[in-house]
C-alpha positions as protocol buffer text, in pm:
chain_id: "A"
residue {
  index: 1
  type: MET
  ca { x: 4 y: -12 z: -14 }
}
residue {
  index: 2
  type: SER
  ca { x: 136 y: 353 z: -113 }
}
residue {
  index: 3
  type: ALA
  ca { x: 189 y: 590 z: 195 }
}
residue {
  index: 4
  type: ASN
  ca { x: 21 y: 869 z: -4 }
}
residue {
  index: 5
  type: LYS
  ca { x: -306 y: 692 z: -73 }
}
residue {
  index: 6
  type: THR
  ca { x: -629 y: 868 z: 88 }
}
residue {
  index: 7
  type: LEU
  ca { x: -865 y: 675 z: 299 }
}
residue {
  index: 8
  type: SER
  ca { x: -1130 y: 693 z: 18 }
}
residue {
  index: 9
  type: GLU
  ca { x: -883 y: 531 z: -208 }
}
residue {
  index: 10
  type: VAL
  ca { x: -812 y: 258 z: 38 }
}
residue {
  index: 11
  type: ILE
  ca { x: -1171 y: 195 z: 80 }
}
residue {
  index: 12
  type: ALA
  ca { x: -1229 y: 179 z: -276 }
}
residue {
  index: 13
  type: GLU
  ca { x: -984 y: -88 z: -334 }
}
residue {
  index: 14
  type: THR
  ca { x: -1186 y: -322 z: -115 }
}
residue {
  index: 15
  type: SER
  ca { x: -1544 y: -166 z: -219 }
}
residue {
  index: 16
  type: ASP
  ca { x: -1612 y: -476 z: -417 }
}
residue {
  index: 17
  type: GLU
  ca { x: -1643 y: -679 z: -96 }
}
residue {
  index: 18
  type: PRO
  ca { x: -1984 y: -761 z: 18 }
}
residue {
  index: 19
  type: SER
  ca { x: -1999 y: -571 z: 350 }
}
residue {
  index: 20
  type: PRO
  ca { x: -2185 y: -292 z: 504 }
}
residue {
  index: 21
  type: LEU
  ca { x: -2050 y: 56 z: 421 }
}
residue {
  index: 22
  type: TYR
  ca { x: -1972 y: 135 z: 794 }
}
residue {
  index: 23
  type: LYS
  ca { x: -1770 y: -167 z: 808 }
}
residue {
  index: 24
  type: GLN
  ca { x: -1553 y: -41 z: 488 }
}
residue {
  index: 25
  type: VAL
  ca { x: -1477 y: 274 z: 656 }
}
residue {
  index: 26
  type: LYS
  ca { x: -1377 y: 91 z: 967 }
}
residue {
  index: 27
  type: GLN
  ca { x: -1130 y: -158 z: 770 }
}
residue {
  index: 28
  type: GLY
  ca { x: -1019 y: 129 z: 577 }
}
residue {
  index: 29
  type: ILE
  ca { x: -929 y: 325 z: 896 }
}
residue {
  index: 30
  type: ILE
  ca { x: -766 y: 12 z: 1049 }
}
residue {
  index: 31
  type: ASN
  ca { x: -568 y: -17 z: 751 }
}
residue {
  index: 32
  type: GLN
  ca { x: -416 y: 327 z: 756 }
}
residue {
  index: 33
  type: ILE
  ca { x: -350 y: 257 z: 1128 }
}
residue {
  index: 34
  type: LEU
  ca { x: -195 y: -70 z: 1088 }
}
residue {
  index: 35
  type: HIS
  ca { x: 32 y: 27 z: 789 }
}
residue {
  index: 36
  type: GLY
  ca { x: 158 y: 324 z: 1002 }
}
residue {
  index: 37
  type: HIS
  ca { x: -8 y: 599 z: 762 }
}
residue {
  index: 38
  type: TRP
  ca { x: -205 y: 732 z: 1047 }
}
residue {
  index: 39
  type: GLN
  ca { x: 39 y: 744 z: 1357 }
}
residue {
  index: 40
  type: PRO
  ca { x: -62 y: 720 z: 1738 }
}
residue {
  index: 41
  type: HIS
  ca { x: -175 y: 1045 z: 1877 }
}
residue {
  index: 42
  type: GLN
  ca { x: -275 y: 1157 z: 1512 }
}
residue {
  index: 43
  type: ARG
  ca { x: -593 y: 1362 z: 1480 }
}
residue {
  index: 44
  type: VAL
  ca { x: -795 y: 1197 z: 1244 }
}
residue {
  index: 45
  type: PRO
  ca { x: -1072 y: 1380 z: 1021 }
}
residue {
  index: 46
  type: SER
  ca { x: -1404 y: 1471 z: 1160 }
}
residue {
  index: 47
  type: GLU
  ca { x: -1725 y: 1322 z: 1079 }
}
residue {
  index: 48
  type: SER
  ca { x: -1807 y: 1604 z: 859 }
}
residue {
  index: 49
  type: GLU
  ca { x: -1474 y: 1574 z: 708 }
}
residue {
  index: 50
  type: LEU
  ca { x: -1503 y: 1228 z: 634 }
}
residue {
  index: 51
  type: VAL
  ca { x: -1866 y: 1263 z: 528 }
}
residue {
  index: 52
  type: SER
  ca { x: -1742 y: 1533 z: 256 }
}
residue {
  index: 53
  type: GLU
  ca { x: -1462 y: 1283 z: 152 }
}
residue {
  index: 54
  type: LEU
  ca { x: -1617 y: 953 z: 143 }
}
residue {
  index: 55
  type: GLY
  ca { x: -1949 y: 1062 z: 34 }
}
residue {
  index: 56
  type: PHE
  ca { x: -2130 y: 859 z: 295 }
}
residue {
  index: 57
  type: SER
  ca { x: -2398 y: 926 z: 535 }
}
residue {
  index: 58
  type: ARG
  ca { x: -2307 y: 1084 z: 863 }
}
residue {
  index: 59
  type: MET
  ca { x: -2490 y: 778 z: 1025 }
}
residue {
  index: 60
  type: THR
  ca { x: -2262 y: 551 z: 845 }
}
residue {
  index: 61
  type: ILE
  ca { x: -1937 y: 755 z: 956 }
}
residue {
  index: 62
  type: ASN
  ca { x: -2065 y: 794 z: 1316 }
}
residue {
  index: 63
  type: ARG
  ca { x: -2121 y: 409 z: 1367 }
}
residue {
  index: 64
  type: ALA
  ca { x: -1775 y: 337 z: 1216 }
}
residue {
  index: 65
  type: LEU
  ca { x: -1606 y: 591 z: 1439 }
}
residue {
  index: 66
  type: ARG
  ca { x: -1790 y: 494 z: 1739 }
}
residue {
  index: 67
  type: GLU
  ca { x: -1722 y: 122 z: 1694 }
}
residue {
  index: 68
  type: LEU
  ca { x: -1343 y: 179 z: 1637 }
}
residue {
  index: 69
  type: SER
  ca { x: -1345 y: 389 z: 1949 }
}
residue {
  index: 70
  type: THR
  ca { x: -1514 y: 120 z: 2152 }
}
residue {
  index: 71
  type: GLU
  ca { x: -1256 y: -168 z: 2011 }
}
residue {
  index: 72
  type: GLY
  ca { x: -957 y: 72 z: 2114 }
}
residue {
  index: 73
  type: TYR
  ca { x: -827 y: 197 z: 1781 }
}
residue {
  index: 74
  type: LEU
  ca { x: -948 y: 558 z: 1794 }
}
residue {
  index: 75
  type: LEU
  ca { x: -966 y: 801 z: 2110 }
}
residue {
  index: 76
  type: ARG
  ca { x: -1258 y: 1064 z: 2082 }
}
residue {
  index: 77
  type: LEU
  ca { x: -1230 y: 1355 z: 2296 }
}
residue {
  index: 78
  type: GLN
  ca { x: -1542 y: 1577 z: 2317 }
}
residue {
  index: 79
  type: GLY
  ca { x: -1468 y: 1929 z: 2183 }
}
residue {
  index: 80
  type: VAL
  ca { x: -1138 y: 1845 z: 2087 }
}
residue {
  index: 81
  type: GLY
  ca { x: -1156 y: 1572 z: 1833 }
}
residue {
  index: 82
  type: THR
  ca { x: -1074 y: 1211 z: 1738 }
}
residue {
  index: 83
  type: PHE
  ca { x: -709 y: 1073 z: 1752 }
}
residue {
  index: 84
  type: VAL
  ca { x: -551 y: 752 z: 1673 }
}
residue {
  index: 85
  type: ASN
  ca { x: -510 y: 562 z: 1993 }
}
residue {
  index: 86
  type: GLU
  ca { x: -183 y: 344 z: 2128 }
}
residue {
  index: 87
  type: ILE
  ca { x: -306 y: 17 z: 2001 }
}
residue {
  index: 88
  type: LYS
  ca { x: -300 y: -286 z: 2243 }
}
residue {
  index: 89
  type: ALA
  ca { x: -435 y: -599 z: 2125 }
}
residue {
  index: 90
  type: PHE
  ca { x: -746 y: -726 z: 2289 }
}
residue {
  index: 91
  type: THR
  ca { x: -944 y: -1047 z: 2350 }
}
residue {
  index: 92
  type: PRO
  ca { x: -1319 y: -1070 z: 2396 }
}
residue {
  index: 93
  type: MET
  ca { x: -1382 y: -1108 z: 2740 }
}
residue {
  index: 94
  type: LEU
  ca { x: -1715 y: -1250 z: 2726 }
}
residue {
  index: 95
  type: GLU
  ca { x: -1652 y: -1466 z: 2436 }
}
residue {
  index: 96
  type: VAL
  ca { x: -1461 y: -1774 z: 2375 }
}
residue {
  index: 97
  type: SER
  ca { x: -1237 y: -1752 z: 2046 }
}
residue {
  index: 98
  type: ASN
  ca { x: -955 y: -1849 z: 1877 }
}
residue {
  index: 99
  type: ILE
  ca { x: -651 y: -1660 z: 1939 }
}
residue {
  index: 100
  type: SER
  ca { x: -522 y: -1718 z: 1590 }
}
residue {
  index: 101
  type: ASP
  ca { x: -837 y: -1575 z: 1438 }
}
residue {
  index: 102
  type: GLU
  ca { x: -805 y: -1265 z: 1678 }
}
residue {
  index: 103
  type: ILE
  ca { x: -467 y: -1190 z: 1577 }
}
residue {
  index: 104
  type: LYS
  ca { x: -534 y: -1239 z: 1213 }
}
residue {
  index: 105
  type: SER
  ca { x: -816 y: -1011 z: 1197 }
}
residue {
  index: 106
  type: ARG
  ca { x: -586 y: -721 z: 1301 }
}
residue {
  index: 107
  type: GLY
  ca { x: -373 y: -804 z: 992 }
}
residue {
  index: 108
  type: HIS
  ca { x: -94 y: -960 z: 1210 }
}
residue {
  index: 109
  type: PHE
  ca { x: 64 y: -1283 z: 1189 }
}
residue {
  index: 110
  type: HIS
  ca { x: 14 y: -1581 z: 1429 }
}
residue {
  index: 111
  type: THR
  ca { x: 292 y: -1833 z: 1542 }
}
residue {
  index: 112
  type: SER
  ca { x: 306 y: -2078 z: 1818 }
}
residue {
  index: 113
  type: ARG
  ca { x: 570 y: -2260 z: 2017 }
}
residue {
  index: 114
  type: VAL
  ca { x: 471 y: -2583 z: 2183 }
}
residue {
  index: 115
  type: LEU
  ca { x: 653 y: -2648 z: 2506 }
}
residue {
  index: 116
  type: ARG
  ca { x: 457 y: -2966 z: 2618 }
}
residue {
  index: 117
  type: VAL
  ca { x: 184 y: -3196 z: 2506 }
}
residue {
  index: 118
  type: GLN
  ca { x: 188 y: -3518 z: 2722 }
}
residue {
  index: 119
  type: LYS
  ca { x: -38 y: -3737 z: 2960 }
}
residue {
  index: 120
  type: GLN
  ca { x: -77 y: -3679 z: 3315 }
}
residue {
  index: 121
  type: THR
  ca { x: -261 y: -3826 z: 3616 }
}
residue {
  index: 122
  type: ALA
  ca { x: -551 y: -3612 z: 3748 }
}
residue {
  index: 123
  type: SER
  ca { x: -509 y: -3468 z: 4067 }
}
residue {
  index: 124
  type: ASP
  ca { x: -794 y: -3461 z: 4316 }
}
residue {
  index: 125
  type: SER
  ca { x: -875 y: -3111 z: 4231 }
}
residue {
  index: 126
  type: GLN
  ca { x: -843 y: -3200 z: 3864 }
}
residue {
  index: 127
  type: ALA
  ca { x: -1068 y: -3515 z: 3891 }
}
residue {
  index: 128
  type: ILE
  ca { x: -1353 y: -3288 z: 4063 }
}
residue {
  index: 129
  type: GLN
  ca { x: -1344 y: -3029 z: 3742 }
}
residue {
  index: 130
  type: PHE
  ca { x: -1371 y: -3302 z: 3510 }
}
residue {
  index: 131
  type: ASN
  ca { x: -1618 y: -3517 z: 3696 }
}
residue {
  index: 132
  type: LEU
  ca { x: -1354 y: -3807 z: 3674 }
}
residue {
  index: 133
  type: ARG
  ca { x: -1227 y: -4046 z: 3930 }
}
residue {
  index: 134
  type: PRO
  ca { x: -895 y: -3925 z: 4117 }
}
residue {
  index: 135
  type: GLY
  ca { x: -591 y: -4103 z: 3900 }
}
residue {
  index: 136
  type: SER
  ca { x: -757 y: -4090 z: 3575 }
}
residue {
  index: 137
  type: GLN
  ca { x: -553 y: -3972 z: 3273 }
}
residue {
  index: 138
  type: LEU
  ca { x: -577 y: -3660 z: 3129 }
}
residue {
  index: 139
  type: PHE
  ca { x: -400 y: -3472 z: 2841 }
}
residue {
  index: 140
  type: HIS
  ca { x: -187 y: -3163 z: 2906 }
}
residue {
  index: 141
  type: SER
  ca { x: -48 y: -2893 z: 2651 }
}
residue {
  index: 142
  type: VAL
  ca { x: 169 y: -2573 z: 2716 }
}
residue {
  index: 143
  type: ILE
  ca { x: 172 y: -2353 z: 2449 }
}
residue {
  index: 144
  type: VAL
  ca { x: 305 y: -1993 z: 2361 }
}
residue {
  index: 145
  type: HIS
  ca { x: 119 y: -1790 z: 2125 }
}
residue {
  index: 146
  type: TYR
  ca { x: 300 y: -1483 z: 1925 }
}
residue {
  index: 147
  type: GLU
  ca { x: 172 y: -1184 z: 1728 }
}
residue {
  index: 148
  type: ASN
  ca { x: 415 y: -1101 z: 1500 }
}
residue {
  index: 149
  type: ASP
  ca { x: 691 y: -1261 z: 1682 }
}
residue {
  index: 150
  type: ASN
  ca { x: 586 y: -1099 z: 2025 }
}
residue {
  index: 151
  type: PRO
  ca { x: 457 y: -1328 z: 2294 }
}
residue {
  index: 152
  type: VAL
  ca { x: 112 y: -1254 z: 2371 }
}
residue {
  index: 153
  type: GLN
  ca { x: -48 y: -1556 z: 2531 }
}
residue {
  index: 154
  type: LEU
  ca { x: 44 y: -1859 z: 2725 }
}
residue {
  index: 155
  type: GLU
  ca { x: -169 y: -2143 z: 2735 }
}
residue {
  index: 156
  type: ASP
  ca { x: -154 y: -2405 z: 2982 }
}
residue {
  index: 157
  type: ARG
  ca { x: -445 y: -2640 z: 2898 }
}
residue {
  index: 158
  type: VAL
  ca { x: -585 y: -2971 z: 3031 }
}
residue {
  index: 159
  type: VAL
  ca { x: -809 y: -3196 z: 2817 }
}
residue {
  index: 160
  type: ASN
  ca { x: -1057 y: -3484 z: 2884 }
}
residue {
  index: 161
  type: PRO
  ca { x: -921 y: -3787 z: 2661 }
}
residue {
  index: 162
  type: GLU
  ca { x: -1267 y: -3913 z: 2657 }
}
residue {
  index: 163
  type: VAL
  ca { x: -1380 y: -3613 z: 2430 }
}
residue {
  index: 164
  type: ALA
  ca { x: -1031 y: -3584 z: 2259 }
}
residue {
  index: 165
  type: PRO
  ca { x: -862 y: -3925 z: 2249 }
}
residue {
  index: 166
  type: LEU
  ca { x: -620 y: -3816 z: 1946 }
}
residue {
  index: 167
  type: TYR
  ca { x: -527 y: -3496 z: 2116 }
}
residue {
  index: 168
  type: LEU
  ca { x: -168 y: -3569 z: 2182 }
}
residue {
  index: 169
  type: GLN
  ca { x: -111 y: -3661 z: 1796 }
}
residue {
  index: 170
  type: GLN
  ca { x: -212 y: -3320 z: 1677 }
}
residue {
  index: 171
  type: ASP
  ca { x: 40 y: -3050 z: 1538 }
}
residue {
  index: 172
  type: PHE
  ca { x: -53 y: -2752 z: 1742 }
}
residue {
  index: 173
  type: THR
  ca { x: 195 y: -2526 z: 1523 }
}
residue {
  index: 174
  type: LYS
  ca { x: -40 y: -2558 z: 1239 }
}
residue {
  index: 175
  type: THR
  ca { x: -347 y: -2537 z: 1441 }
}
residue {
  index: 176
  type: THR
  ca { x: -474 y: -2409 z: 1781 }
}
residue {
  index: 177
  type: PRO
  ca { x: -606 y: -2645 z: 2053 }
}
residue {
  index: 178
  type: PHE
  ca { x: -926 y: -2440 z: 2036 }
}
residue {
  index: 179
  type: ALA
  ca { x: -968 y: -2501 z: 1680 }
}
residue {
  index: 180
  type: TYR
  ca { x: -946 y: -2835 z: 1713 }
}
residue {
  index: 181
  type: LEU
  ca { x: -1140 y: -2904 z: 2018 }
}
residue {
  index: 182
  type: SER
  ca { x: -1425 y: -2661 z: 1849 }
}
residue {
  index: 183
  type: GLN
  ca { x: -1447 y: -2897 z: 1561 }
}
residue {
  index: 184
  type: LEU
  ca { x: -1434 y: -3205 z: 1750 }
}
residue {
  index: 185
  type: ALA
  ca { x: -1657 y: -3117 z: 2037 }
}
residue {
  index: 186
  type: PRO
  ca { x: -1853 y: -2792 z: 1968 }
}
residue {
  index: 187
  type: LEU
  ca { x: -1894 y: -2570 z: 2307 }
}
residue {
  index: 188
  type: THR
  ca { x: -2219 y: -2607 z: 2461 }
}
residue {
  index: 189
  type: ALA
  ca { x: -2125 y: -2447 z: 2795 }
}
residue {
  index: 190
  type: GLY
  ca { x: -1857 y: -2246 z: 2944 }
}
residue {
  index: 191
  type: GLU
  ca { x: -1721 y: -2049 z: 3276 }
}
residue {
  index: 192
  type: HIS
  ca { x: -1454 y: -1824 z: 3337 }
}
residue {
  index: 193
  type: THR
  ca { x: -1279 y: -1601 z: 3566 }
}
residue {
  index: 194
  type: VAL
  ca { x: -1050 y: -1285 z: 3504 }
}
residue {
  index: 195
  type: GLU
  ca { x: -807 y: -1151 z: 3715 }
}
residue {
  index: 196
  type: ALA
  ca { x: -454 y: -976 z: 3725 }
}
residue {
  index: 197
  type: VAL
  ca { x: -155 y: -1176 z: 3842 }
}
residue {
  index: 198
  type: ILE
  ca { x: 189 y: -1165 z: 3869 }
}
residue {
  index: 199
  type: ALA
  ca { x: 362 y: -1433 z: 3638 }
}
residue {
  index: 200
  type: ASN
  ca { x: 647 y: -1659 z: 3786 }
}
residue {
  index: 201
  type: ASP
  ca { x: 985 y: -1629 z: 3677 }
}
residue {
  index: 202
  type: GLU
  ca { x: 927 y: -1904 z: 3420 }
}
residue {
  index: 203
  type: GLU
  ca { x: 629 y: -1734 z: 3268 }
}
residue {
  index: 204
  type: GLN
  ca { x: 818 y: -1399 z: 3265 }
}
residue {
  index: 205
  type: ARG
  ca { x: 1091 y: -1546 z: 3064 }
}
residue {
  index: 206
  type: LEU
  ca { x: 817 y: -1694 z: 2795 }
}
residue {
  index: 207
  type: LEU
  ca { x: 611 y: -1401 z: 2780 }
}
residue {
  index: 208
  type: LYS
  ca { x: 956 y: -1150 z: 2767 }
}
residue {
  index: 209
  type: ILE
  ca { x: 810 y: -948 z: 3057 }
}
residue {
  index: 210
  type: SER
  ca { x: 968 y: -779 z: 3378 }
}
residue {
  index: 211
  type: ASN
  ca { x: 877 y: -927 z: 3727 }
}
residue {
  index: 212
  type: THR
  ca { x: 694 y: -600 z: 3797 }
}
residue {
  index: 213
  type: GLU
  ca { x: 451 y: -624 z: 3496 }
}
residue {
  index: 214
  type: ALA
  ca { x: 102 y: -766 z: 3572 }
}
residue {
  index: 215
  type: CYS
  ca { x: -52 y: -1014 z: 3373 }
}
residue {
  index: 216
  type: LEU
  ca { x: -426 y: -1099 z: 3258 }
}
residue {
  index: 217
  type: GLN
  ca { x: -543 y: -1449 z: 3364 }
}
residue {
  index: 218
  type: ILE
  ca { x: -842 y: -1619 z: 3235 }
}
residue {
  index: 219
  type: LEU
  ca { x: -935 y: -1959 z: 3413 }
}
residue {
  index: 220
  type: ARG
  ca { x: -1173 y: -2132 z: 3164 }
}
residue {
  index: 221
  type: ARG
  ca { x: -1365 y: -2463 z: 3174 }
}
residue {
  index: 222
  type: THR
  ca { x: -1590 y: -2587 z: 2899 }
}
residue {
  index: 223
  type: TRP
  ca { x: -1833 y: -2839 z: 2813 }
}
residue {
  index: 224
  type: HIS
  ca { x: -1969 y: -3026 z: 2540 }
}
residue {
  index: 225
  type: GLN
  ca { x: -2316 y: -3153 z: 2636 }
}
residue {
  index: 226
  type: GLU
  ca { x: -2269 y: -3331 z: 2963 }
}
residue {
  index: 227
  type: LYS
  ca { x: -1876 y: -3377 z: 2953 }
}
residue {
  index: 228
  type: VAL
  ca { x: -1622 y: -3126 z: 3048 }
}
residue {
  index: 229
  type: VAL
  ca { x: -1379 y: -3087 z: 2766 }
}
residue {
  index: 230
  type: THR
  ca { x: -1102 y: -2864 z: 2883 }
}
residue {
  index: 231
  type: CYS
  ca { x: -995 y: -2641 z: 3173 }
}
residue {
  index: 232
  type: ALA
  ca { x: -750 y: -2374 z: 3030 }
}
residue {
  index: 233
  type: ARG
  ca { x: -537 y: -2140 z: 3230 }
}
residue {
  index: 234
  type: LEU
  ca { x: -466 y: -1839 z: 2965 }
}
residue {
  index: 235
  type: LEU
  ca { x: -193 y: -1570 z: 3052 }
}
residue {
  index: 236
  type: TYR
  ca { x: -184 y: -1245 z: 2879 }
}
residue {
  index: 237
  type: PRO
  ca { x: 105 y: -976 z: 2907 }
}
residue {
  index: 238
  type: GLY
  ca { x: -92 y: -676 z: 3083 }
}
residue {
  index: 239
  type: GLY
  ca { x: 125 y: -420 z: 2900 }
}
residue {
  index: 240
  type: ARG
  ca { x: 14 y: -571 z: 2561 }
}
residue {
  index: 241
  type: TYR
  ca { x: -324 y: -689 z: 2619 }
}
residue {
  index: 242
  type: LYS
  ca { x: -660 y: -558 z: 2726 }
}
residue {
  index: 243
  type: MET
  ca { x: -1015 y: -711 z: 2765 }
}
residue {
  index: 244
  type: PHE
  ca { x: -1290 y: -613 z: 2538 }
}
residue {
  index: 245
  type: GLY
  ca { x: -1679 y: -673 z: 2596 }
}
residue {
  index: 246
  type: ARG
  ca { x: -1979 y: -547 z: 2430 }
}
residue {
  index: 247
  type: PHE
  ca { x: -2306 y: -554 z: 2627 }
}
residue {
  index: 248
  type: GLN
  ca { x: -2670 y: -497 z: 2491 }
}
residue {
  index: 249
  type: LYS
  ca { x: -3013 y: -519 z: 2629 }
}
């Protein structure tokens, strides 16, 4: 993409795609930000200026700017203007999603490093979580996920072999545990808790963070029908990630 292309030119390049106009405006602005043509703290055109430049309705422009502000791409200051925000990656707080898809949706590259995929014996607490007998066999994986070579999630997951008997045979550098399990045993129920924690020394090394940086931790358990499929601990560097949720009555 040329550095001197206007927003209208960027949108025109993708205007043949079957998506609502406000989504075309959103994607055009996101492209300008991701390619560095709109820099952090830079003031972006006003609603009126965008209406004039793009020829779209004010309602379309307003919705695009409002959603981009909610999602963290833009910062809107009443009476001052709208500015490009310092971007942190985000993960949906009320949804269960595939981190690879999250990263790709931002126009970035996802890779992973598999640290461990092995059998283990269920502890008493794990047996209770999975509704299994103590001493039952479980599968355990530990994976670091990267966004453009930066570690953004440490995934520590325990899986029920009754639901995913071939889990240990999967190549999780080519797919994610979430994608594999979702295809094998689609989610029918789930629960999770979110809290701020300090990672241990090994986790700090893997996530490339200091010993003073807090992390966002999600503890998640999911079901397929009556069976518990997996219990996962997902650890995000607080300085690179934020939680995002949208509520509607």
